All heavy atoms as TSV, in Angstrom:
chain	resi	resn	atom	element	x	y	z
A	1	MET	N	N	-38.289	9.335	-20.782
A	1	MET	CA	C	-37.143	9.808	-20.298
A	1	MET	C	C	-35.955	9.386	-21.174
A	1	MET	O	O	-35.799	8.133	-21.515
A	1	MET	CB	C	-36.835	9.334	-18.879
A	1	MET	CG	C	-35.647	9.943	-18.189
A	1	MET	SD	S	-35.289	9.431	-16.487
A	1	MET	CE	C	-36.948	9.249	-15.763
A	2	GLU	N	N	-35.114	10.351	-21.615
A	2	GLU	CA	C	-34.077	9.854	-22.453
A	2	GLU	C	C	-32.876	9.165	-21.805
A	2	GLU	O	O	-32.797	9.344	-20.536
A	2	GLU	CB	C	-33.522	11.089	-23.258
A	2	GLU	CG	C	-32.968	12.226	-22.355
A	2	GLU	CD	C	-32.376	13.340	-23.130
A	2	GLU	OE1	O	-33.327	14.156	-23.539
A	2	GLU	OE2	O	-31.319	13.569	-23.226
A	3	GLN	N	N	-32.171	8.367	-22.381
A	3	GLN	CA	C	-31.164	7.465	-21.827
A	3	GLN	C	C	-30.156	8.317	-21.033
A	3	GLN	O	O	-29.694	8.010	-19.946
A	3	GLN	CB	C	-30.435	6.764	-22.915
A	3	GLN	CG	C	-29.578	5.635	-22.332
A	3	GLN	CD	C	-29.000	4.752	-23.427
A	3	GLN	OE1	O	-29.428	4.867	-24.666
A	3	GLN	NE2	N	-28.307	3.782	-23.194
A	4	GLN	N	N	-29.673	9.530	-21.645
A	4	GLN	CA	C	-28.601	10.244	-20.865
A	4	GLN	C	C	-29.102	10.723	-19.584
A	4	GLN	O	O	-28.253	10.683	-18.569
A	4	GLN	CB	C	-28.181	11.397	-21.742
A	4	GLN	CG	C	-26.888	12.155	-21.171
A	4	GLN	CD	C	-25.773	11.334	-21.009
A	4	GLN	OE1	O	-25.369	10.459	-21.854
A	4	GLN	NE2	N	-25.103	11.236	-19.928
A	5	LYS	N	N	-30.391	11.197	-19.359
A	5	LYS	CA	C	-30.832	11.595	-18.057
A	5	LYS	C	C	-30.929	10.331	-17.147
A	5	LYS	O	O	-30.507	10.600	-15.881
A	5	LYS	CB	C	-32.221	12.109	-18.258
A	5	LYS	CG	C	-32.260	13.433	-18.932
A	5	LYS	CD	C	-33.519	14.305	-18.517
A	5	LYS	CE	C	-33.492	15.590	-19.159
A	5	LYS	NZ	N	-32.850	16.601	-18.301
A	6	ILE	N	N	-30.957	9.161	-17.603
A	6	ILE	CA	C	-31.033	8.013	-16.699
A	6	ILE	C	C	-29.635	7.783	-16.248
A	6	ILE	O	O	-29.341	7.553	-15.002
A	6	ILE	CB	C	-31.683	6.768	-17.337
A	6	ILE	CG1	C	-33.181	6.954	-17.652
A	6	ILE	CG2	C	-31.457	5.515	-16.490
A	6	ILE	CD1	C	-33.806	6.017	-18.493
A	7	ILE	N	N	-28.768	7.767	-17.290
A	7	ILE	CA	C	-27.422	7.574	-16.846
A	7	ILE	C	C	-26.830	8.597	-15.844
A	7	ILE	O	O	-26.099	8.306	-14.918
A	7	ILE	CB	C	-26.404	7.626	-18.125
A	7	ILE	CG1	C	-26.750	6.358	-19.085
A	7	ILE	CG2	C	-25.011	7.761	-17.896
A	7	ILE	CD1	C	-26.315	6.502	-20.385
A	8	ASP	N	N	-27.155	9.935	-16.113
A	8	ASP	CA	C	-26.812	10.987	-15.153
A	8	ASP	C	C	-27.308	10.679	-13.783
A	8	ASP	O	O	-26.735	10.931	-12.738
A	8	ASP	CB	C	-27.204	12.339	-15.776
A	8	ASP	CG	C	-26.453	12.795	-16.856
A	8	ASP	OD1	O	-25.338	12.293	-17.114
A	8	ASP	OD2	O	-26.888	13.833	-17.462
A	9	GLU	N	N	-28.559	10.274	-13.679
A	9	GLU	CA	C	-29.275	10.001	-12.333
A	9	GLU	C	C	-28.443	8.936	-11.644
A	9	GLU	O	O	-28.162	9.020	-10.544
A	9	GLU	CB	C	-30.705	9.649	-12.713
A	9	GLU	CG	C	-31.528	9.521	-11.368
A	9	GLU	CD	C	-31.765	10.874	-10.741
A	9	GLU	OE1	O	-31.816	11.929	-11.465
A	9	GLU	OE2	O	-32.153	10.871	-9.691
A	10	VAL	N	N	-28.212	7.816	-12.281
A	10	VAL	CA	C	-27.456	6.768	-11.738
A	10	VAL	C	C	-25.975	7.220	-11.317
A	10	VAL	O	O	-25.664	6.918	-10.178
A	10	VAL	CB	C	-27.296	5.457	-12.715
A	10	VAL	CG1	C	-26.332	4.517	-12.214
A	10	VAL	CG2	C	-28.583	4.816	-12.986
A	11	ASN	N	N	-25.267	7.932	-12.200
A	11	ASN	CA	C	-24.048	8.395	-11.819
A	11	ASN	C	C	-24.051	9.411	-10.580
A	11	ASN	O	O	-23.165	9.354	-9.854
A	11	ASN	CB	C	-23.374	9.037	-13.061
A	11	ASN	CG	C	-22.941	8.034	-14.051
A	11	ASN	OD1	O	-22.606	6.859	-13.684
A	11	ASN	ND2	N	-22.727	8.583	-15.322
A	12	TYR	N	N	-25.090	10.191	-10.577
A	12	TYR	CA	C	-25.197	11.172	-9.427
A	12	TYR	C	C	-25.316	10.315	-8.184
A	12	TYR	O	O	-24.556	10.571	-7.129
A	12	TYR	CB	C	-26.466	11.986	-9.514
A	12	TYR	CG	C	-26.689	12.656	-8.252
A	12	TYR	CD1	C	-26.076	13.746	-7.707
A	12	TYR	CD2	C	-27.826	12.166	-7.416
A	12	TYR	CE1	C	-26.314	14.396	-6.517
A	12	TYR	CE2	C	-28.176	12.784	-6.179
A	12	TYR	CZ	C	-27.352	13.859	-5.684
A	12	TYR	OH	O	-27.654	14.365	-4.597
A	13	HIS	N	N	-26.186	9.268	-8.130
A	13	HIS	CA	C	-26.340	8.493	-6.863
A	13	HIS	C	C	-24.967	7.822	-6.489
A	13	HIS	O	O	-24.803	7.535	-5.394
A	13	HIS	CB	C	-27.572	7.589	-6.970
A	13	HIS	CG	C	-28.817	8.262	-6.924
A	13	HIS	ND1	N	-29.394	8.810	-5.843
A	13	HIS	CD2	C	-29.622	8.693	-7.960
A	13	HIS	CE1	C	-30.542	9.501	-6.018
A	13	HIS	NE2	N	-30.681	9.393	-7.355
A	14	LYS	N	N	-24.432	7.217	-7.477
A	14	LYS	CA	C	-23.071	6.634	-7.324
A	14	LYS	C	C	-22.126	7.582	-6.608
A	14	LYS	O	O	-21.376	7.296	-5.532
A	14	LYS	CB	C	-22.534	5.988	-8.454
A	14	LYS	CG	C	-23.142	4.758	-9.072
A	14	LYS	CD	C	-22.437	4.293	-10.247
A	14	LYS	CE	C	-23.112	3.071	-10.863
A	14	LYS	NZ	N	-22.485	2.628	-12.093
A	15	ALA	N	N	-21.982	8.709	-7.246
A	15	ALA	CA	C	-20.933	9.822	-6.636
A	15	ALA	C	C	-21.436	10.224	-5.388
A	15	ALA	O	O	-20.485	10.366	-4.382
A	15	ALA	CB	C	-20.969	11.029	-7.703
A	16	GLN	N	N	-22.713	10.347	-5.067
A	16	GLN	CA	C	-23.186	10.782	-3.775
A	16	GLN	C	C	-22.914	9.740	-2.721
A	16	GLN	O	O	-22.554	10.085	-1.511
A	16	GLN	CB	C	-24.625	11.168	-3.661
A	16	GLN	CG	C	-25.127	12.004	-2.639
A	16	GLN	CD	C	-24.214	13.302	-2.421
A	16	GLN	OE1	O	-23.785	13.911	-3.400
A	16	GLN	NE2	N	-23.946	13.731	-1.233
A	17	LYS	N	N	-22.966	8.589	-3.123
A	17	LYS	CA	C	-22.674	7.289	-2.083
A	17	LYS	C	C	-21.231	7.431	-1.771
A	17	LYS	O	O	-20.812	7.157	-0.514
A	17	LYS	CB	C	-23.055	5.997	-2.718
A	17	LYS	CG	C	-24.508	5.586	-2.567
A	17	LYS	CD	C	-24.936	5.385	-1.164
A	17	LYS	CE	C	-26.257	4.870	-1.068
A	17	LYS	NZ	N	-26.761	4.685	0.280
A	18	ILE	N	N	-20.389	7.656	-2.791
A	18	ILE	CA	C	-18.936	7.728	-2.473
A	18	ILE	C	C	-18.704	8.922	-1.453
A	18	ILE	O	O	-17.857	8.747	-0.515
A	18	ILE	CB	C	-18.116	7.812	-3.857
A	18	ILE	CG1	C	-18.148	6.558	-4.438
A	18	ILE	CG2	C	-16.715	8.236	-3.537
A	18	ILE	CD1	C	-17.774	6.589	-6.010
A	19	THR	N	N	-19.278	10.071	-1.779
A	19	THR	CA	C	-19.102	11.237	-0.996
A	19	THR	C	C	-19.485	10.999	0.423
A	19	THR	O	O	-18.751	11.308	1.362
A	19	THR	CB	C	-19.877	12.362	-1.596
A	19	THR	OG1	O	-19.440	12.570	-2.922
A	19	THR	CG2	C	-19.729	13.669	-0.725
A	20	GLU	N	N	-20.699	10.269	0.625
A	20	GLU	CA	C	-21.120	9.937	1.973
A	20	GLU	C	C	-20.181	9.000	2.714
A	20	GLU	O	O	-19.865	9.180	3.904
A	20	GLU	CB	C	-22.483	9.300	1.929
A	20	GLU	CG	C	-23.573	10.264	1.560
A	20	GLU	CD	C	-24.864	9.703	1.287
A	20	GLU	OE1	O	-25.173	8.436	1.775
A	20	GLU	OE2	O	-25.765	10.401	0.821
A	21	SER	N	N	-19.644	8.094	1.874
A	21	SER	CA	C	-18.672	7.137	2.601
A	21	SER	C	C	-17.433	7.904	2.974
A	21	SER	O	O	-16.821	7.470	4.050
A	21	SER	CB	C	-18.443	5.994	1.572
A	21	SER	OG	O	-19.494	5.236	1.272
A	22	LEU	N	N	-16.817	8.758	2.228
A	22	LEU	CA	C	-15.735	9.511	2.537
A	22	LEU	C	C	-15.902	10.195	3.776
A	22	LEU	O	O	-15.050	10.244	4.705
A	22	LEU	CB	C	-15.347	10.342	1.360
A	22	LEU	CG	C	-14.694	9.768	0.097
A	22	LEU	CD1	C	-14.492	10.846	-0.957
A	22	LEU	CD2	C	-13.368	9.132	0.455
A	23	TYR	N	N	-17.018	10.936	3.882
A	23	TYR	CA	C	-17.395	11.711	5.104
A	23	TYR	C	C	-17.619	10.784	6.287
A	23	TYR	O	O	-16.935	10.995	7.340
A	23	TYR	CB	C	-18.791	12.499	4.899
A	23	TYR	CG	C	-19.171	13.267	6.250
A	23	TYR	CD1	C	-18.472	14.340	6.613
A	23	TYR	CD2	C	-20.145	12.868	6.910
A	23	TYR	CE1	C	-18.803	14.987	7.741
A	23	TYR	CE2	C	-20.654	13.573	8.041
A	23	TYR	CZ	C	-19.843	14.553	8.511
A	23	TYR	OH	O	-20.225	15.173	9.650
A	24	LYS	N	N	-18.332	9.770	6.293
A	24	LYS	CA	C	-18.565	8.894	7.437
A	24	LYS	C	C	-17.228	8.183	7.853
A	24	LYS	O	O	-17.091	7.784	9.061
A	24	LYS	CB	C	-19.589	7.775	6.958
A	24	LYS	CG	C	-21.023	8.390	7.008
A	24	LYS	CD	C	-22.105	7.427	6.570
A	24	LYS	CE	C	-23.342	8.048	6.541
A	24	LYS	NZ	N	-24.513	7.046	6.245
A	25	SER	N	N	-16.291	8.052	6.956
A	25	SER	CA	C	-14.968	7.403	7.227
A	25	SER	C	C	-13.984	8.465	7.783
A	25	SER	O	O	-12.895	8.094	8.241
A	25	SER	CB	C	-14.364	6.769	5.929
A	25	SER	OG	O	-15.016	5.703	5.477
A	26	GLY	N	N	-14.366	9.700	7.870
A	26	GLY	CA	C	-13.495	10.718	8.381
A	26	GLY	C	C	-12.459	11.208	7.434
A	26	GLY	O	O	-11.472	11.805	7.806
A	27	LEU	N	N	-12.593	10.886	6.110
A	27	LEU	CA	C	-11.618	11.145	5.215
A	27	LEU	C	C	-11.763	12.625	4.690
A	27	LEU	O	O	-10.843	13.205	4.073
A	27	LEU	CB	C	-11.564	10.211	4.132
A	27	LEU	CG	C	-11.114	8.798	4.530
A	27	LEU	CD1	C	-11.253	7.756	3.286
A	27	LEU	CD2	C	-9.792	8.836	4.930
A	28	ILE	N	N	-13.038	13.172	4.667
A	28	ILE	CA	C	-13.318	14.534	4.396
A	28	ILE	C	C	-14.120	15.297	5.439
A	28	ILE	O	O	-14.941	14.491	6.284
A	28	ILE	CB	C	-14.100	14.568	2.996
A	28	ILE	CG1	C	-15.442	13.835	3.058
A	28	ILE	CG2	C	-13.197	14.139	1.807
A	28	ILE	CD1	C	-16.282	14.109	1.878
A	29	SER	N	N	-13.972	16.509	5.438
A	29	SER	CA	C	-14.774	17.330	6.490
A	29	SER	C	C	-16.146	17.439	6.007
A	29	SER	O	O	-16.584	17.247	4.889
A	29	SER	CB	C	-14.040	18.584	6.782
A	29	SER	OG	O	-14.247	19.424	5.578
A	30	PHE	N	N	-17.077	18.017	7.020
A	30	PHE	CA	C	-18.435	18.306	6.589
A	30	PHE	C	C	-18.487	19.363	5.334
A	30	PHE	O	O	-19.249	19.270	4.629
A	30	PHE	CB	C	-19.186	18.757	7.786
A	30	PHE	CG	C	-20.607	18.967	7.472
A	30	PHE	CD1	C	-21.498	17.828	7.302
A	30	PHE	CD2	C	-21.314	20.090	7.407
A	30	PHE	CE1	C	-22.896	17.937	6.989
A	30	PHE	CE2	C	-22.593	20.366	7.042
A	30	PHE	CZ	C	-23.410	19.222	6.886
A	31	ASP	N	N	-17.683	20.428	5.566
A	31	ASP	CA	C	-17.525	21.454	4.418
A	31	ASP	C	C	-17.184	20.702	3.146
A	31	ASP	O	O	-17.764	21.198	2.164
A	31	ASP	CB	C	-16.638	22.545	4.770
A	31	ASP	CG	C	-17.001	23.402	5.989
A	31	ASP	OD1	O	-18.245	23.451	6.144
A	31	ASP	OD2	O	-16.181	23.993	6.632
A	32	GLU	N	N	-16.185	19.876	3.151
A	32	GLU	CA	C	-15.893	19.208	1.891
A	32	GLU	C	C	-17.043	18.348	1.428
A	32	GLU	O	O	-17.217	18.272	0.203
A	32	GLU	CB	C	-14.588	18.358	2.104
A	32	GLU	CG	C	-13.250	19.220	2.391
A	32	GLU	CD	C	-12.197	18.371	2.845
A	32	GLU	OE1	O	-12.390	17.483	3.750
A	32	GLU	OE2	O	-11.082	18.617	2.463
A	33	TYR	N	N	-17.678	17.726	2.426
A	33	TYR	CA	C	-18.883	16.962	1.977
A	33	TYR	C	C	-20.005	17.802	1.258
A	33	TYR	O	O	-20.403	17.558	0.190
A	33	TYR	CB	C	-19.496	16.306	3.153
A	33	TYR	CG	C	-20.962	15.686	2.962
A	33	TYR	CD1	C	-20.868	14.288	2.418
A	33	TYR	CD2	C	-22.063	16.387	3.120
A	33	TYR	CE1	C	-22.214	13.736	2.157
A	33	TYR	CE2	C	-23.270	15.714	2.811
A	33	TYR	CZ	C	-23.279	14.451	2.391
A	33	TYR	OH	O	-24.598	13.830	2.154
A	34	ASP	N	N	-20.123	19.053	1.752
A	34	ASP	CA	C	-21.127	19.922	1.210
A	34	ASP	C	C	-20.694	20.380	-0.252
A	34	ASP	O	O	-21.387	20.400	-1.149
A	34	ASP	CB	C	-21.324	21.111	2.137
A	34	ASP	CG	C	-22.468	20.930	3.024
A	34	ASP	OD1	O	-23.302	19.941	2.938
A	34	ASP	OD2	O	-22.609	21.793	3.971
A	35	LYS	N	N	-19.390	20.623	-0.386
A	35	LYS	CA	C	-18.897	21.120	-1.688
A	35	LYS	C	C	-19.001	19.973	-2.601
A	35	LYS	O	O	-19.351	20.299	-3.899
A	35	LYS	CB	C	-17.442	21.602	-1.430
A	35	LYS	CG	C	-17.318	22.851	-0.804
A	35	LYS	CD	C	-15.885	23.317	-0.582
A	35	LYS	CE	C	-15.860	24.587	0.371
A	35	LYS	NZ	N	-14.358	24.913	0.591
A	36	LEU	N	N	-18.659	18.808	-2.275
A	36	LEU	CA	C	-18.782	17.732	-3.142
A	36	LEU	C	C	-20.256	17.379	-3.708
A	36	LEU	O	O	-20.549	17.062	-4.821
A	36	LEU	CB	C	-18.136	16.407	-2.671
A	36	LEU	CG	C	-16.615	16.320	-2.695
A	36	LEU	CD1	C	-16.101	15.124	-1.927
A	36	LEU	CD2	C	-16.164	16.308	-4.052
A	37	THR	N	N	-21.049	17.566	-2.628
A	37	THR	CA	C	-22.560	17.311	-2.920
A	37	THR	C	C	-23.021	18.323	-3.916
A	37	THR	O	O	-23.675	17.981	-4.892
A	37	THR	CB	C	-23.472	17.502	-1.610
A	37	THR	OG1	O	-23.007	16.351	-0.704
A	37	THR	CG2	C	-24.798	17.423	-1.928
A	38	GLN	N	N	-22.569	19.576	-3.808
A	38	GLN	CA	C	-22.940	20.681	-4.804
A	38	GLN	C	C	-22.347	20.289	-6.212
A	38	GLN	O	O	-23.010	20.430	-7.261
A	38	GLN	CB	C	-22.469	22.071	-4.311
A	38	GLN	CG	C	-23.229	22.598	-3.199
A	38	GLN	CD	C	-24.784	22.830	-3.492
A	38	GLN	OE1	O	-25.022	22.997	-4.743
A	38	GLN	NE2	N	-25.616	22.817	-2.640
A	39	LEU	N	N	-21.181	19.873	-6.200
A	39	LEU	CA	C	-20.359	19.471	-7.519
A	39	LEU	C	C	-21.210	18.315	-8.117
A	39	LEU	O	O	-21.405	18.310	-9.348
A	39	LEU	CB	C	-19.055	19.211	-7.230
A	39	LEU	CG	C	-18.111	20.364	-7.052
A	39	LEU	CD1	C	-16.740	19.938	-6.670
A	39	LEU	CD2	C	-18.053	21.236	-8.320
A	40	ASN	N	N	-21.661	17.355	-7.252
A	40	ASN	CA	C	-22.258	16.148	-7.803
A	40	ASN	C	C	-23.483	16.558	-8.428
A	40	ASN	O	O	-24.009	16.140	-9.553
A	40	ASN	CB	C	-22.609	15.097	-6.722
A	40	ASN	CG	C	-21.269	14.429	-6.220
A	40	ASN	OD1	O	-20.268	14.491	-6.981
A	40	ASN	ND2	N	-21.375	13.911	-5.087
A	41	ARG	N	N	-24.290	17.523	-7.770
A	41	ARG	CA	C	-25.521	18.070	-8.417
A	41	ARG	C	C	-25.444	18.782	-9.673
A	41	ARG	O	O	-26.244	18.740	-10.516
A	41	ARG	CB	C	-26.310	18.890	-7.365
A	41	ARG	CG	C	-26.741	18.023	-6.158
A	41	ARG	CD	C	-27.476	18.815	-5.115
A	41	ARG	NE	N	-27.730	17.959	-3.937
A	41	ARG	CZ	C	-28.298	18.477	-2.862
A	41	ARG	NH1	N	-28.629	19.612	-2.746
A	41	ARG	NH2	N	-28.705	17.537	-1.923
A	42	GLN	N	N	-24.393	19.587	-9.729
A	42	GLN	CA	C	-23.999	20.386	-10.917
A	42	GLN	C	C	-23.573	19.414	-12.117
A	42	GLN	O	O	-24.030	19.657	-13.337
A	42	GLN	CB	C	-23.025	21.441	-10.737
A	42	GLN	CG	C	-23.436	22.553	-9.784
A	42	GLN	CD	C	-22.273	23.454	-9.357
A	42	GLN	OE1	O	-21.153	23.255	-9.712
A	42	GLN	NE2	N	-22.605	24.369	-8.513
A	43	SER	N	N	-22.799	18.419	-11.764
A	43	SER	CA	C	-22.242	17.605	-12.793
A	43	SER	C	C	-23.242	16.697	-13.313
A	43	SER	O	O	-23.239	16.480	-14.599
A	43	SER	CB	C	-21.049	16.735	-12.172
A	43	SER	OG	O	-20.025	17.608	-11.717
A	44	PHE	N	N	-24.086	16.096	-12.505
A	44	PHE	CA	C	-24.973	15.109	-13.046
A	44	PHE	C	C	-26.444	15.490	-13.070
A	44	PHE	O	O	-27.282	14.810	-13.597
A	44	PHE	CB	C	-24.942	13.805	-12.015
A	44	PHE	CG	C	-23.407	13.280	-11.987
A	44	PHE	CD1	C	-22.705	13.418	-10.894
A	44	PHE	CD2	C	-22.833	12.702	-13.078
A	44	PHE	CE1	C	-21.437	12.862	-10.741
A	44	PHE	CE2	C	-21.501	12.306	-13.108
A	44	PHE	CZ	C	-20.818	12.366	-11.851
A	45	SER	N	N	-26.801	16.631	-12.559
A	45	SER	CA	C	-28.139	17.262	-12.723
A	45	SER	C	C	-29.137	16.128	-12.380
A	45	SER	O	O	-30.022	15.725	-13.222
A	45	SER	CB	C	-28.449	17.805	-14.016
A	45	SER	OG	O	-27.501	18.791	-14.260
A	46	PRO	N	N	-29.288	15.664	-11.092
A	46	PRO	CA	C	-30.501	14.716	-10.870
A	46	PRO	C	C	-31.742	15.317	-11.157
A	46	PRO	O	O	-31.930	16.482	-11.071
A	46	PRO	CB	C	-30.276	14.319	-9.339
A	46	PRO	CG	C	-29.336	15.432	-8.874
A	46	PRO	CD	C	-28.554	16.012	-10.000
A	47	LEU	N	N	-32.740	14.453	-11.451
A	47	LEU	CA	C	-34.000	14.816	-11.906
A	47	LEU	C	C	-34.715	15.738	-10.885
A	47	LEU	O	O	-35.323	16.657	-11.302
A	47	LEU	CB	C	-34.910	13.503	-12.258
A	47	LEU	CG	C	-34.378	12.786	-13.383
A	47	LEU	CD1	C	-35.238	11.454	-13.546
A	47	LEU	CD2	C	-34.451	13.528	-14.662
A	48	PHE	N	N	-34.722	15.346	-9.688
A	48	PHE	CA	C	-35.539	16.084	-8.701
A	48	PHE	C	C	-34.677	16.898	-7.806
A	48	PHE	O	O	-34.750	17.057	-6.616
A	48	PHE	CB	C	-36.330	15.136	-7.927
A	48	PHE	CG	C	-37.281	14.375	-8.916
A	48	PHE	CD1	C	-37.025	13.027	-9.158
A	48	PHE	CD2	C	-38.432	14.980	-9.336
A	48	PHE	CE1	C	-37.980	12.355	-9.880
A	48	PHE	CE2	C	-39.111	14.413	-10.194
A	48	PHE	CZ	C	-38.960	13.009	-10.462
A	49	VAL	N	N	-33.461	17.577	-8.350
A	49	VAL	CA	C	-32.518	18.273	-7.537
A	49	VAL	C	C	-33.211	19.401	-6.636
A	49	VAL	O	O	-32.817	19.643	-5.579
A	49	VAL	CB	C	-31.411	18.794	-8.406
A	49	VAL	CG1	C	-31.924	20.036	-9.294
A	49	VAL	CG2	C	-30.287	19.463	-7.572
A	50	GLU	N	N	-34.258	19.928	-7.277
A	50	GLU	CA	C	-34.923	20.983	-6.425
A	50	GLU	C	C	-35.601	20.521	-5.184
A	50	GLU	O	O	-35.926	21.311	-4.263
A	50	GLU	CB	C	-35.920	21.679	-7.364
A	50	GLU	CG	C	-37.058	20.989	-7.807
A	50	GLU	CD	C	-36.765	20.275	-9.078
A	50	GLU	OE1	O	-35.826	20.341	-9.691
A	50	GLU	OE2	O	-37.759	19.375	-9.526
A	51	LEU	N	N	-35.819	19.195	-5.072
A	51	LEU	CA	C	-36.477	18.656	-3.905
A	51	LEU	C	C	-35.418	18.171	-2.878
A	51	LEU	O	O	-35.801	17.984	-1.783
A	51	LEU	CB	C	-37.283	17.315	-4.287
A	51	LEU	CG	C	-38.497	17.667	-5.233
A	51	LEU	CD1	C	-39.084	16.281	-5.575
A	51	LEU	CD2	C	-39.490	18.669	-4.813
A	52	LEU	N	N	-34.136	18.125	-3.246
A	52	LEU	CA	C	-33.224	17.715	-2.382
A	52	LEU	C	C	-32.788	18.910	-1.393
A	52	LEU	O	O	-32.723	20.041	-1.886
A	52	LEU	CB	C	-31.818	17.144	-3.142
A	52	LEU	CG	C	-32.132	16.079	-4.092
A	52	LEU	CD1	C	-30.806	15.874	-4.886
A	52	LEU	CD2	C	-32.374	14.838	-3.292
A	53	PRO	N	N	-32.353	18.617	-0.161
A	53	PRO	CA	C	-31.970	19.711	0.667
A	53	PRO	C	C	-30.717	20.351	0.172
A	53	PRO	O	O	-29.884	19.622	-0.402
A	53	PRO	CB	C	-31.730	19.081	2.048
A	53	PRO	CG	C	-31.643	17.563	1.702
A	53	PRO	CD	C	-32.310	17.257	0.414
A	54	LYS	N	N	-30.552	21.666	0.352
A	54	LYS	CA	C	-29.384	22.410	-0.104
A	54	LYS	C	C	-28.087	21.768	0.605
A	54	LYS	O	O	-27.121	21.514	-0.031
A	54	LYS	CB	C	-29.572	23.833	0.277
A	54	LYS	CG	C	-30.617	24.402	-0.594
A	54	LYS	CD	C	-30.119	25.669	-1.275
A	54	LYS	CE	C	-31.249	26.418	-1.908
A	54	LYS	NZ	N	-31.610	26.007	-3.167
A	55	THR	N	N	-28.127	21.475	1.902
A	55	THR	CA	C	-27.177	20.861	2.633
A	55	THR	C	C	-27.776	19.798	3.546
A	55	THR	O	O	-28.891	19.889	3.818
A	55	THR	CB	C	-26.313	21.853	3.583
A	55	THR	OG1	O	-27.236	22.481	4.485
A	55	THR	CG2	C	-25.587	22.895	2.715
A	56	LEU	N	N	-26.942	18.896	3.807
A	56	LEU	CA	C	-27.455	17.645	4.651
A	56	LEU	C	C	-26.815	17.725	6.029
A	56	LEU	O	O	-25.585	18.033	6.086
A	56	LEU	CB	C	-26.983	16.361	3.936
A	56	LEU	CG	C	-27.828	15.146	4.200
A	56	LEU	CD1	C	-29.269	15.326	3.966
A	56	LEU	CD2	C	-27.319	14.025	3.352
A	57	ASP	N	N	-27.594	17.678	6.991
A	57	ASP	CA	C	-27.085	17.810	8.358
A	57	ASP	C	C	-26.669	16.373	8.896
A	57	ASP	O	O	-27.469	15.867	9.584
A	57	ASP	CB	C	-28.080	18.523	9.333
A	57	ASP	CG	C	-27.448	18.710	10.749
A	57	ASP	OD1	O	-26.147	18.543	10.890
A	57	ASP	OD2	O	-28.131	19.199	11.637
A	58	LEU	N	N	-25.555	15.943	8.450
A	58	LEU	CA	C	-25.094	14.648	8.936
A	58	LEU	C	C	-24.490	14.628	10.342
A	58	LEU	O	O	-24.255	13.556	10.877
A	58	LEU	CB	C	-23.995	14.096	7.968
A	58	LEU	CG	C	-24.447	13.745	6.613
A	58	LEU	CD1	C	-23.359	13.286	5.631
A	58	LEU	CD2	C	-25.555	12.585	6.613
A	59	SER	N	N	-24.232	15.862	10.809
A	59	SER	CA	C	-23.703	15.976	12.119
A	59	SER	C	C	-24.639	15.386	13.286
A	59	SER	O	O	-24.241	14.753	14.293
A	59	SER	CB	C	-23.403	17.510	12.513
A	59	SER	OG	O	-24.652	18.216	12.480
A	60	ARG	N	N	-25.920	15.334	13.005
A	60	ARG	CA	C	-26.881	14.775	13.984
A	60	ARG	C	C	-26.806	13.142	13.883
A	60	ARG	O	O	-26.910	12.593	14.833
A	60	ARG	CB	C	-28.340	15.129	13.633
A	60	ARG	CG	C	-28.654	16.585	14.003
A	60	ARG	CD	C	-30.149	16.826	13.930
A	60	ARG	NE	N	-30.356	17.185	12.589
A	60	ARG	CZ	C	-31.438	17.090	11.965
A	60	ARG	NH1	N	-32.570	16.679	12.616
A	60	ARG	NH2	N	-31.709	17.501	10.689
A	61	SER	N	N	-26.569	12.655	12.751
A	61	SER	CA	C	-26.450	11.210	12.648
A	61	SER	C	C	-25.100	10.719	13.213
A	61	SER	O	O	-24.974	9.526	13.497
A	61	SER	CB	C	-26.717	10.745	11.177
A	61	SER	OG	O	-25.517	11.315	10.349
A	62	GLN	N	N	-24.143	11.601	13.366
A	62	GLN	CA	C	-22.815	11.250	13.929
A	62	GLN	C	C	-22.829	11.098	15.514
A	62	GLN	O	O	-21.961	10.531	16.070
A	62	GLN	CB	C	-21.684	12.242	13.497
A	62	GLN	CG	C	-21.360	12.094	12.001
A	62	GLN	CD	C	-20.822	10.837	11.554
A	62	GLN	OE1	O	-19.826	10.391	12.342
A	62	GLN	NE2	N	-21.135	10.194	10.487
A	63	SER	N	N	-23.899	11.798	16.029
A	63	SER	CA	C	-23.989	11.861	17.394
A	63	SER	C	C	-24.348	10.484	18.190
A	63	SER	O	O	-25.008	9.750	17.678
A	63	SER	CB	C	-24.959	12.825	17.869
A	63	SER	OG	O	-24.691	14.128	17.438
C-alpha cells in the first residue's frame, strides 16, 4: 500500500471522529452529519468506502 493511501485513511478516520463528536454534542444536525460524512469519503477516499453504509442511523443510538 502506498504511503499516501495510508495517510488518507488516517485523515478520513480523524475527520469522521470529529464529525461524530460535533453531532453527538448537538453542534450539527443529522443532515449536516450525513453531508460531512459524504465529504469526508470524497476527500479522503477510505480504502473500503464501498463497505461503509451510505448513511449512518445515529438517531437510534441517541434514544
